[in-house]
N, C-alpha and C positions, 0 to 999 in steps of 0.2 A: 415629070409627074405622070402626063396618061399611061406611058409604058405600065409604072407602078400601080393606076388605079386596076389596069386591065390585070395585071400578074396577082395581085392582091387583093382586088374586090370581083370586079368582073366576070373570072373566068371560073374562080372556085364558085360564082351564084349560080351560073350556068350549070356545073357538074352537078350541085346540088336540085336542080330543079330538073336535071335529067334524071337522077336518080329516082326523087318523087314519083317523075312522071313512066319511070319503068314500073316501079310498084305498082303504080296506079293499074298500069297495062298490063301486068300480071294477074292484079284482084280480078280485073274486065274478062281475061282468059278465062281465068279459075271458075267464076261465076257463070259462064257462057258455056262451061262443059256442064258443069252441075244442073242448070237448067235444061240441057239436052238431054242429061240419063234420066232427071224426073219427067219430062216429055215422055221419052221414050217407054219407061215404066208406064207411065197413066195410059199410053194408048194400050201397050200390050195387054194390061189389065181388063181394059174398054172389049178389047178382039175377043181377048178369052170369056167375057162376059156376054158377047154377043154370041159366041159360038156355041156356051154350053146352053144359052137360050134358044137357039134354032135347034140342037140335039134333043131338048127336052121337049120344043114344041112336036118333031118327031117322030118321038117314042109314043107321046098322049094319040096322037093322031091313027095310030096300029092300031 
């Protein structure tokens, strides 16, 4: 009976849990990549704004 319990119930439950966990981890990885890309874009926009302000201030002093 115990062997049948594991073969018919516990092992399929574990496989389903593993499948759900893999999906969750894949979603987390995708979200991390998106967050990184957004942060990189935000940093680039900020650096361009600062660079433009510095160049503009330099031309005003001349």
